C-alpha positions as CSV (number, residue, x, y, z in Angstrom):
1,M,2.9,8.7,-9.4
2,V,-0.6,7.3,-9.3
3,D,-3.9,9.1,-9.2
4,H,-7.1,7.0,-8.3
5,D,-9.5,9.6,-9.5
6,L,-8.2,10.3,-12.8
7,A,-7.2,6.6,-13.3
8,T,-3.7,7.2,-14.1
9,V,-0.3,6.1,-13.6
10,V,2.5,8.4,-14.9
11,K,6.5,8.5,-14.5
12,C,7.6,12.0,-14.1
13,T,11.2,13.5,-13.9
14,L,12.3,15.3,-10.6
15,D,11.4,18.8,-12.0
16,G,7.9,17.3,-12.8
17,K,8.0,16.6,-16.6
18,E,5.9,13.8,-17.4
19,V,7.9,11.1,-19.3
20,L,5.7,8.4,-19.3
21,E,2.0,7.2,-18.9
22,L,0.6,3.8,-18.4
23,A,-2.2,3.0,-20.8
24,K,-5.4,2.0,-18.9
25,P,-5.8,-1.7,-18.7
26,K,-7.7,-3.6,-21.1
27,H,-9.3,-6.5,-19.3
28,A,-12.7,-8.4,-18.6
29,A,-13.1,-6.8,-15.3
30,Y,-13.5,-3.5,-16.9
31,P,-16.6,-3.5,-19.2
32,G,-16.8,-0.6,-21.3
33,G,-13.5,0.4,-20.2
34,N,-14.7,1.7,-16.8
35,G,-13.7,0.8,-13.1
36,Y,-10.1,1.1,-13.1
37,R,-8.9,3.0,-9.9
38,P,-5.4,2.7,-9.0
39,T,-4.0,3.1,-5.8
40,D,-0.1,2.5,-6.1
41,V,3.0,1.5,-8.0
42,A,6.2,-0.5,-7.4
43,I,9.2,-0.9,-9.8
44,A,11.0,-4.2,-9.8
45,P,14.8,-4.5,-10.4
46,H,14.8,-5.6,-14.2
47,G,12.2,-2.4,-14.3
48,D,8.9,-4.1,-14.7
49,I,5.9,-1.9,-13.3
50,Y,3.2,-3.0,-11.1
51,V,0.1,-1.3,-10.6
52,T,-2.7,-2.2,-7.8
53,D,-6.2,-1.2,-8.5
54,G,-7.4,-1.3,-5.0
55,Y,-10.2,0.8,-5.6
56,G,-11.4,-0.7,-8.8
57,Q,-11.2,-4.2,-9.4
58,S,-9.0,-5.8,-6.6
59,I,-6.6,-6.9,-9.1
60,I,-2.7,-6.1,-9.9
61,H,-1.5,-4.8,-13.6
62,R,2.3,-5.5,-14.7
63,Y,3.8,-3.4,-17.3
64,T,7.3,-3.5,-18.8
65,A,9.7,-0.4,-17.9
66,A,8.7,1.0,-21.4
67,G,5.2,0.7,-20.6
68,V,4.0,-2.1,-22.5
69,Y,1.2,-4.2,-20.4
70,V,2.1,-7.5,-19.6
71,Q,-0.3,-9.5,-17.3
72,T,-2.9,-9.2,-14.8
73,I,-2.2,-10.8,-11.5
74,G,-5.1,-12.3,-9.1
75,W,-8.9,-11.4,-9.1
76,K,-11.3,-10.3,-6.1
77,G,-11.9,-12.8,-3.4
78,N,-10.0,-14.0,-0.4
79,G,-8.1,-17.2,-1.5
80,A,-4.3,-17.2,-2.0
81,G,-3.4,-15.2,-5.0
82,Q,-6.9,-13.3,-4.6
83,F,-7.3,-9.5,-3.2
84,D,-9.9,-7.4,-1.7
85,C,-8.9,-3.9,-2.0
86,P,-4.8,-4.7,-2.7
87,H,-4.3,-1.0,-1.7
88,G,-0.4,-1.0,-1.8
89,V,2.5,-2.8,-2.9
90,C,6.3,-3.0,-3.3
91,V,9.0,-5.0,-4.1
92,D,11.4,-6.5,-1.8
93,A,14.6,-7.3,-3.2
94,R,16.7,-7.6,0.1
95,G,16.4,-11.5,-0.5
96,S,17.8,-13.9,-2.6
97,E,15.1,-13.5,-5.1
98,P,12.8,-10.3,-5.1
99,V,9.2,-10.6,-4.3
100,L,6.2,-8.5,-4.2
101,L,4.7,-7.6,-0.9
102,V,0.9,-6.8,-1.5
103,A,-1.1,-5.0,1.2
104,D,-4.5,-6.7,0.7
105,R,-6.2,-4.6,2.6
106,A,-9.7,-5.6,3.2
107,N,-8.9,-9.3,3.7
108,V,-6.4,-7.7,6.6
109,R,-3.5,-9.6,5.4
110,V,-0.2,-9.1,3.3
111,Q,0.8,-11.6,0.5
112,V,4.1,-12.2,-0.9
113,L,4.1,-13.2,-4.5
114,T,6.8,-13.7,-7.1
115,L,7.5,-11.3,-9.8
116,A,5.5,-13.2,-12.0
117,G,2.3,-13.1,-9.8
118,E,2.9,-16.5,-8.3
119,H,1.6,-16.8,-4.7
120,K,4.1,-17.6,-2.0
121,E,2.8,-16.9,1.4
122,T,-0.1,-15.3,3.1
123,I,0.4,-13.4,6.1
124,I,-2.1,-12.6,8.8
125,S,-2.1,-11.1,12.2
126,R,1.1,-9.7,13.4
127,G,-0.2,-6.4,14.3
128,L,-2.5,-6.0,11.2
129,R,-5.5,-4.0,11.7
130,F,-6.2,-2.6,7.7
131,P,-2.9,-2.3,6.1
132,C,-2.6,0.4,3.5
133,T,0.9,-0.3,2.0
134,V,4.2,-2.0,2.8
135,R,7.7,-0.7,2.3
136,A,11.0,-2.5,2.3
137,H,13.6,-0.4,3.9
138,G,16.8,-2.2,5.2
139,E,16.2,-4.1,8.2
140,L,12.8,-2.7,8.5
141,T,9.4,-3.5,6.8
142,L,7.1,-0.6,7.4
143,I,3.2,-0.9,7.0
144,P,0.7,2.2,7.7
145,D,-2.3,0.8,8.9
146,L,-5.4,2.8,8.4
147,F,-6.8,1.6,11.8
148,G,-4.6,4.0,13.6
149,A,-1.2,2.7,13.7
150,V,2.2,2.0,12.1
151,L,3.5,-1.3,12.4
152,I,7.3,-2.4,12.2
153,W,8.3,-5.9,10.8
154,D,11.7,-6.8,10.5
155,R,13.0,-8.1,6.8
156,D,11.7,-11.6,7.7
157,Y,8.3,-10.3,8.3
158,Q,8.1,-10.8,12.1
159,H,6.2,-8.4,14.2
160,V,8.7,-5.9,15.9
161,A,6.7,-3.0,17.2
162,T,3.5,-1.0,16.8
163,L,3.9,2.8,16.9
164,G,1.3,5.4,17.7
165,A,-1.7,3.0,18.4
166,H,-4.8,4.9,18.8
167,P,-6.1,3.1,21.9
168,D,-9.8,3.3,20.6
169,M,-9.4,1.9,17.4
170,R,-9.1,-2.2,16.9
171,P,-9.2,-4.5,14.3
172,G,-12.6,-4.8,12.4
173,Q,-14.6,-3.6,9.2
174,W,-15.2,-0.3,8.0
175,P,-16.3,2.1,9.6
176,N,-14.4,2.1,12.3
177,H,-14.8,2.7,16.5
178,V,-13.9,6.1,16.8
179,A,-16.4,8.9,16.0
180,G,-16.1,10.8,13.1
181,Y,-13.3,9.1,11.8
182,P,-11.1,9.7,10.0
183,S,-11.8,13.4,10.9
184,V,-11.8,13.1,14.5
185,P,-12.1,16.6,16.0
186,R,-8.8,18.5,16.1
187,E,-8.2,18.5,19.7
188,D,-8.1,14.7,19.6
189,R,-5.6,14.9,16.9
190,L,-2.5,14.2,19.3
191,D,0.9,14.4,18.4
192,G,2.5,10.7,18.2
193,R,-1.0,9.2,18.1
194,F,-2.1,7.9,14.7
195,I,-5.7,8.2,13.1
196,S,-5.2,6.8,9.9
197,P,-1.9,6.5,8.3
198,H,-2.3,5.7,4.7
199,G,1.2,6.4,3.2
200,I,4.8,5.7,4.6
201,A,8.5,6.3,3.3
202,R,12.0,6.3,5.3
203,N,15.0,8.4,4.3
204,S,18.5,7.6,4.2
205,K,19.0,9.0,8.0
206,G,16.2,6.3,9.2
207,V,13.7,9.1,9.3
208,I,10.2,7.4,9.0
209,F,7.5,9.8,7.4
210,V,3.9,8.7,8.0
211,A,1.2,10.4,5.8
212,E,-2.3,10.3,7.0
213,W,-5.6,10.2,5.3
214,L,-8.5,12.8,6.8
215,R,-11.6,14.2,5.0
216,D,-10.6,17.9,6.0
217,G,-7.0,17.6,5.3
218,G,-3.9,15.0,5.8
219,R,-1.5,15.0,8.1
220,L,2.5,14.4,8.0
221,T,4.2,13.0,11.1
222,A,8.2,12.5,10.9
223,L,9.6,9.7,13.4
224,I,13.3,10.4,14.3
225,P,15.1,7.2,15.3
226,G,16.1,7.8,19.1
């Protein structure tokens, strides 16, 4: 579990018992120990833990399964291996070698890294507007995009579909083009049309769950395969 307000990442049992809390990273990016605001976490097959400091210093921290700090990956910027709000991360273990997929949100791109943090590929376009995170599940790669859409890529990261696209939102810088965004009037919150997808998951039956961030209360949508 990641809490950016409390600046903490914890591991819990299914009944909510805390069993591990990651120590806040000691790094030159945090003068006086301040500025750390984690946004997502991913776990590699060998157990290493990756934490994105998306709302803080735009870097990624790596820990062992026991919570021992290993390294810091990247720094703020727009070059290869640099990030500007790396809001989400996942480990894609579907290929011959697991890789990290990083939603480099403010740079409007997804970066592919080795588990050691080495840059492999930068993906732009392919439907991206303002990607919040990435999830690899079966043959699909899922991206909740904060600017009113859910993107479906295949396992090779090719764009397959855009779901629930809000017609009045377009790629661009914050704030977006819709009055009141993200808390648009409730009468304009239509089923099947997204406003601000922020998180995503898919279960074993293929149902996709999309969590939206709204200032006056979130919204959860289930997309059931036809």
